[in-house]
C-alpha positions, -999 to 999 in steps of 0.1 A, spaced: 360 646 945 389 654 922 393 687 903 387 670 870 354 655 883 343 688 897 351 705 863 332 679 844 302 682 868 303 720 864 304 717 826 275 693 826 254 717 847 263 745 823 254 723 793 220 715 808 213 752 813 224 760 778 202 732 763 173 745 783 178 781 771 183 769 735 152 748 735 132 777 750 144 801 722 135 776 695 101 770 711 94 808 712 106 813 676 85 784 663 54 797 681 59 831 666 62 818 631 30 818 610 11 785 605 -8 760 625 1 723 629 -36 713 630 -43 729 597 -11 714 582 -24 679 591 -62 684 586 -62 709 558 -73 744 555 -110 733 552 -110 712 583 -140 715 606 -135 735 638 -143 705 659 -116 684 643 -91 713 647 -100 717 684 -97 679 690 -62 679 674 -50 708 694 -63 692 726 -47 659 719 -13 674 715 -18 701 743 -17 729 718 -47 746 734 -28 752 766 -10 784 774 26 787 760 41 782 794 21 751 800 31 737 766 68 742 772 66 728 807 48 697 794 75 692 768 102 698 793 87 673 817 88 647 790 124 655 781 135 650 817 119 615 815 137 608 782 106 613 761 108 637 732 70 634 726 53 625 694 55 640 659 26 664 652 27 666 614 55 650 595 51 615 610 15 614 622 19 607 659 50 585 657 73 589 688 101 613 679 126 591 696 120 565 668 126 592 641 158 603 658 170 568 662 166 562 625 181 595 614 209 601 639 233 573 628 232 588 592 240 623 603 267 611 627 283 590 600 284 619 575 297 643 601 325 619 614 333 611 578 338 648 570 359 654 602 381 624 593 388 637 558 393 673 571 418 661 598 437 639 575 440 665 548 448 694 572 475 674 591 493 667 558 489 702 543 497 721 575 528 700 583 541 703 548 535 741 547 554 745 580 583 723 572 588 739 538 581 775 548 587 800 521 591 773 494 569 761 466 552 735 487 543 761 513 529 784 486 508 756 471 494 744 504 486 779 516 469 788 483 448 757 484 438 765 520 427 800 510 407 786 481 391 761 504 380 787 529 366 808 501 343 781 487 308 778 503 299 742 510 266 743 490 285 757 460 312 731 463 285 704 465 271 713 431 306 714 416 314 680 430 281 666 417 287 681 382 323 668 380 323 634 398 287 623 395 273 637 363 306 641 345 329 612 354 301 591 370 324 580 398 299 586 427 261 589 430 246 624 427 217 618 450 208 594 478 226 578 506 229 542 520 227 541 558 258 527 576 233 504 594 227 486 561 262 487 547 293 506 559 311 502 525 281 515 506 278 544 531 315 553 526 309 553 488 276 572 487 287 596 514 320 605 499 309 636 480 288 650 508 316 645 533 341 662 510 318 692 505 316 696 543 353 688 549 369 711 524 363 744 542 371 729 575 403 713 563 415 747 550 409 763 584 426 734 602 456 735 579 462 772 583 459 769 621 483 740 622 508 757 600 507 788 623 509 767 654 539 747 641 558 778 632 551 794 666 561 762 685 593 759 664 605 793 676 601 786 713 631 786 735 626 750 747 629 739 710 662 757 707 674 740 739 663 706 726 682 711 694 713 722 713 712 688 731 718 671 698 684 655 694 676 646 658 653 670 639 627 642 637 627 637 675 625 674 681 596 679 657 576 650 671 581 656 708 586 693 711 570 710 682 541 689 669 526 679 702 525 715 715 511 727 681 482 703 685 467 722 714 453 751 694 447 728 664 424 705 686 407 736 700 398 748 665 384 714 656 361 717 686 349 751 675 343 740 640 317 714 651 291 742 651 299 749 614 299 711 608 263 708 621 251 737 599 269 723 569 253 689 575 218 705 574 225 721 540 244 692 525 217 666 535 191 686 515 213 689 485 223 652 483 189 638 495 203 623 527 176 614 552 195 625 583 187 646 614 193 678 596 167 670 569 143 660 597 148 693 614 142 713 582 111 693 573 97 696 608 103 734 608 84 739 575 56 716 588 53 734 622 62 702 640 73 719 672 83 689 693 105 674 665 123 707 659 130 710 696 142 675 698 167 681 670 178 713 686 185 696 719 205 668 702 226 693 682 232 714 713 242 683 732 267 673 705 283 708 705 286 709 743 299 674 745 326 680 719 337 712 738 342 692 770 361 665 751 383 691 735 391 706 769 401 672 782 422 665 751 441 698 755 448 690 791 461 656 781 484 672 755 497 697 780 502 682 815 509 716 829 474 727 821 451 719 851 413 717 849 
């Protein structure tokens, strides 16, 4: 087995352990929170027999260890279980299948905007260091970092939805129904998530480009008579992408947190909204399913980032 295959296998084993620990922590926290799923469904005045039957049906009358092991056994079989409260016994896999494409679309939309904007701003700031373009790009980046995504969401709604009426203020069309409508209705939420990330990416890219431009191999390449465009593309930009790509991977955690908030503000029925609704309704299996998916996304992106960095720098071995 190659070193790359061993590395990926090791990362997958670590990811499985991380997901297990994360799911256990969420399970413990949810159980410690006040509230009872049975009373949430049946009402505060439900008869004790009905409450006991509900708890027995969903294994809530078992010890905590037994409940977690029952859920874990289903997870290993690819079964997230059934919703306790928010969907009345519907398989959680169906809820996830309906919500996940929406969250994935908004998240990828935001990343695409953040990458496009940051590549432009960071490159311009580095090429025109100390000039007006650098000052403007750097100032905009600082402003973007300083703006919370939820505050920016309301500003965008006030300006572009209520003021100029260019985009909808609430609601979202699933990409499954129409990609063009999803791009239109999801623009403001994606911008709200992307703006702080683009600022972080742009600052990192500018710093990386300036550091790479000062390296000795760049000076040698210039002494060979290569054109500035060739030197920038092959010796500066490619090496500057390594820390830039790493930061993108680290920001995925922020992206998932931003998605949860933004989905609530814009009325997007995605996985983040599902997790919040399930938490308030004490729907333990649904919250755990969303947690496992979010953890899986973060860990998968981290592996992909490591592989991408190794591809950008052939000297780097896994």
